[in-house]
N, C-alpha and C positions, 0 to 999 in steps of 0.2 A: 617452406614456411619460414619467414623471418621472425625473430623474437627480439623485441625491444624492451629494455628494462631501465627506464629513467629513475634517477634518485631524487629528483625534485619535481614539484608541481609545474614549474615553469618549463622544465625539460619535457614533461609529459604533454603539455599543451602544444609545445613546439613540434613534438613528434607527431601529434595528431593532426596538426596543420599541414605538415609535410607529407604525411601518409594518412589521408582521410579514410582510406579503406581499412586501416588498422582496427582490430577488434580489442577493446579493453578487457582485461581479465584481472580479477582480484581473488575472490574466493573460488571461482571456477565452477561453481556448482550447476550453473546453466551451460556455460560455454563448453566445458569438458564433456558433458553429456552429448551435446550435438557433434562434437568432434569424434567421440568414441563410436557414435552410431552413424557417422559419415553423413550427417544431415547438412553440414556446412564445412567448408575448408578455406578459412580466411588466408589471405596471403601474408598477413602480418598479425602477430599477437602483441599487444601493448600491456606489459605487466605493470600494475600500479602498486604492488605490495611493498615496494621499498620507499614509498613516499611518506615522509613523516607528517603526521597530523591527519591524514585522510581517514584513519581509523579511530578518530577521537570525536568527542562532542563537547559543546560549551553552551553557555546561556548568556544572552545579551538582550537588553531592552524587552524583557518579558517573553522572549521566545527562545526555544532550544534549537541549536544548530547541530544536526546529526551528520557527521562526515560520511561520505558515500561508502567508505570502507569499513564502517563499524559493523561488527557481526551481530547476527540475531541474538546470540547468547548474551552479549554485552548489553543489547537493548533490553532484554528481559531482566538481567541482573542489576543494571545501573539506572535504567529509566522506567522500570516497571511501575513504580509508584507515582510517576509524573505523567507517563503516557500509557495508561493501562490497556487501552484498546490496541495499540500497536504491539505491546508486549504480549497480549493474549493471542494476537495473530502470529507472532513469532514462535510461540510455543507449539503451534500446529504445523510448523514447517519441517518436513523431513525428520531426520534422526538427530540425536545430539551432535554427531559428527558434521552433519550438514549445517546445523545451526551454529556451530563453532567456526565454520568457514564462510557460509553464505552471508551476503551483505545486502542492505537495503538499496544501495546504489545499483547493485547487480540486478536486483528484482525490477527496479525501474527501467534499467537499460534493456532488459528483455521485453518489457512492455506487454507481457502476456495478459490477456483478459482474466486469467485465473490466478494471477499473482496474489499471494495471501497478504502481502504488506500494503497493497494498494487501497482496499476499502477503508481501513482506518485513516489513511492520509486524507482521503476525500471527506470523510466524516468530520475530521478535525480542521479542515481548511488549510492543509499544509501547502507549502510552496517548494518547488524544486529549483535549486541553484545550478545553473549551467555556465560553464566557463570555456573560453577559447582564447587564442592570442588576440582576438578582437575585443575582448572584455568579458564582463560578467552580467548575466541577466537572471531574473527569477520568474518562474512561470507557476501559476496556481496548479496544484495537482490535478484538479478537475479539467484543466485545459492541456495537460501534458500528453495525454494519449490521443492518437488520431485514428487508430485502427488496430486490427490484430497484429501484435508485435511491432507496431509503428508508433512513433512519437514525434514531438516537435524538435527533438534533438537534431542539430545540424551536423553535417559530416565532419566538421572540425571541432565539434564541441565534446566535452566530457561532463559527466554528472559530478558535481563537487560536493553537494550536500542537500539536506532537506531541512526546511525551517518549519517549526510547528510550535504553537503555544501549549504550555503545560495544561493538562486537564483541569478544568474548573468545576466539573461535575462528573457523574458516572459515565463510563464508556464500556461498551460491550462488543464482542466479536463472536460470530457463530459461523460454522462451516460444516457442510455435509459432504461426505464422501463414502466410499465403500468400506473404509476402515478408519480407525482413529489416528493412525500415524502414517508417514511416508506416502501420502496420497495427494493427487491433484484434486482440488475442490470441484465437486459437481456444481455447487453454488456456494456463495459466502455472503455474509452481511455484517457491516459494522455500523455502530450507532454511538453518537456522542451527544450528551445533554449539555447545554450552555445556559445555566440558570440565570447568570447576571443579565443576559439579554433575552432570556426566555425563547431560546432557539434550539432547534434540533438538527443535528448533522447526520447524514447517511452515506453509506458507501456500499455498492453492490458489485460482487465479483463473479466471474465465470457465468454470466448470464446476458452477454452482449458482445459486440465486437471489441468493446473497451470496458474497463472498470467505469462505473457510472454512479451518479447520485440519483436520488428520487425526490425532486424538488417539491412536487405536489404533496407527497407524504410528509416532508419536512414542514411545509406550511400548515398542513392539516394538524399535525401533532402539536406544533408550536401554539396554535390558536385554541386547541381543545384541552391541553393539559392544564390542571388546576395549580398553576405556578404559585399563586399567592397563598392558598389554603393548604397546599401540600396534602390534600385529601387523597383517598384511594383512587387508583386508576380505574376508570370506567372500562369494563371488558369490551364494550362496543367501540370505544375509541381505539383500543389496541387492535381489535379485529379489522376495523376500517383502515387503520395505518398499514396493517399487513397487506390488505388488498391493493392499496395505492403503491406500495413498494413493488409488489408483483407486477402491477400494470406498467411500472416504469422500465421494467426489464425487456430485453428483446433476445430471448435465448433461442438456441437451435437444438435440434436433435443430433446427438453424436454418440460415440461409443461409451461415454461416461454417463449419459442420461438424456432423457427426453425434455423437450421444451416445456411441456405441460407439468412434468415433474419438477423442473427447476422453478417454475412460477409458484407451484404449490409449496415447495420447500422455502422459497423466499418469504412467502406470506407467513408461514409458521415461524421462521427465524425472526422476522421483523416483529411479529406480535410478542414473542417470548423475550426478545432483547429489550424491547420498550418496557415491558412489564418488570423485568429484572432491574433495569436502570432506574426506573421510577421508584421502585421499592428501595433501592440503595439510596436514592436522594432523600426520601422521606423517612428512612429508618434511622 
C-alpha cells in the first residue's frame, strides 16, 4: 500500500488526479475500521491531515463554509449555536475520541445511508463543495447521494467543504439505536424550521438506500403550521406529519431492525421533533 501525504490542497488534488484509486483519509474513523476488518485494501492512502485550512470554518455572504476536515467536536463547540441540528447529530456520533477525530467530510465520503451528519444537512438545504484539478463545483446535499455508499463524487474529486446557512429557527435531531452511544442508527430524523419563508426541512437517515428528504411531509407541515399566530401545535398535524415522513422512507429488514419498526420509529421521531421545534419557536 502506498501512502501519500501532500502538504497543500493543490498537491492533494494533483495526487488524486494522478491516482484516482487513492482513498482519502483524515480522521480515519471509517477508513481504518474497514482496513482493520479487512473489508477493503486500497492501493493508496491519501493523507489530508497536513493541509492547512481544511479543518477550519468561515462565514461569507450569509452562509457558513465548513471545511471537510473539521472535527465533530469542533462543530459542537464552535458552531453549536448557529447550526444546532448538525451539532445535535454530532453529539450522538461514537465516543469523545471518535468525535475528536471524525470529520463531516469523511462522513460524506463514506456516503452511508446511516451517516448521522447527513439528515441535518438535508434539512438545512446544505451544499457540498467538490474540487479537482478541473475546478470546483457545488452539489445540493439532497443530490449528493446516489446509492448505498455511493455518491456523485468523481474519481478525481475530493470533498472540500460543506456550505450551509446559519439556523434562523429551531432545529432538531433524533436517533434511535440499541443504546445511547457508539451505535449505528436504526433510523434517524432531522428537522429544521425556516420561519422567514414559512418552510420546513427534513432529513431521514438509515431508512433507505440513501439519506433522503420527505417532501410531502415538508409541504404539509409548511401549509398547516400556524406561522402567523404562533398558536399551539395541533396534535393531529404532528401525527399526520409523522405518517408522511414514515411514508417517504424505504427501509429494509436487517440485523439492526425491521422495516416496519423503522417506519414506526420515524413516525414517532418526526412527530416529537416537530412538537419540540414548534414549542421552541413559540416559547
